[in-house]
N, C-alpha and C positions, 0 to 999 in steps of 0.2 A: 312561357306562361301561355296558356291556352284559355281564351275567354270567349264565352257565348253571350251575346247580346239578344235578349227577347224583347221586342217591341210590340205593344198592344194597342197604342192610342193612335187616332186618325192623323193623317198627313198634316192637316191644318185645323185650327180651332184651339189648340193648346200647343205648347212647345215641348212636350215629353219625347215625342219621336224625333224631333229636330235635335234635342239635347242628347239623346241615345245616340244618333248618328254622329253628332259632333264628337262624342267621347270615343266611339268606335273608330272613326277616322284618325283621331289623335293617337290612339293606342296603336293603330295599324302601322303608324310611322315609327314607332319605337322598336329598337332592335330586339330580337328574340321573342316577339310577340306573334301569336297566331290568333286570328279573330274570325268568328262566324257570326252572322246575323240572322235571326229568323223573325219574320213579320207574322203576327197573329191578329186576329179580330180586325178592328178598323185599321190597323197599322198596314195591312195589305194595300191600302190606298197610297201608301208612300211609293209604291212601285209603279203606280198608274202613269202611263205616258200618252201623249206629251202633257207636261204641266207648264202653265204660263202663269208666272207670278209677276207682280209688280216690280219695276226696277228698284234695286236696294233691298228686296225681300228675299229671304232664303227660299231655296227650291230644293225639295227633297229628292227629286229625280236626279238632279245634278250631283247631289251628295252621294246617292246610291252608286252613280256611275264613277264617282271618285274612289270606290272601294275595288273596282275591278282591276286597275293596274296594280293594286296591292295583294291581288290574289284572294280577296275575301269572298267566300261564298255567301249568298243571300238566299234563303229559302222563304217562300211564301206559303202559308197554310192553304192547302188546296180546297179544304172545306169552307174556309173564310172567304177565298176567292169566289167560289160558287154561291155562297149566301149573299154576296154583293153583286152578283151578276157580272163579274169580271172574268173575262176569258184569259187564257194563258198569255196571249199576246194582244196587245203589246205590253209587256212588262219591261221596265227599265233595266238594262244590263247592270250587274250581273244577276239580278233577281229571276227566280224560276219557281214554278210550281213544286211544292214539297209535300210532306206528310207529317203526321204526328210521329210515325215510326222513325223517321229521319231526325226529328226534333229530340226524340229519346236518345238515339245514337250520339247526337251532338252534345246533350246534356251529360252523358256518361263520359264522353271525350273531354269535356271541359274541366279546368281546374277551377275556374270562376264562372258563375252565371249572374249576369246583371240584367235586371228588368226595368223597363221604362213603360 
């Protein structure tokens, strides 16, 4: 099964992106699953590095880095990065600048699209 996660909400302030990444990480551990994650709008802030959070509080940079060993690509909307004054670097691995054209390809590729 091929699943695309599209996150739209900011890294912190609510838990939508956190919950989306939790589900993506969990699904990535399951056999036979292919996952891709695309960050749009304020969700591009999830890829900002370095993130310093209080002890015991979730850290979205670490969560994104947890996708890398599972081979999950993470695209960040380039227009959204530019609008927020975020350069391509530093972005938390495996996140990278992407485009609406790539999101379109990923949407066609996916059996399921999940949005947060």
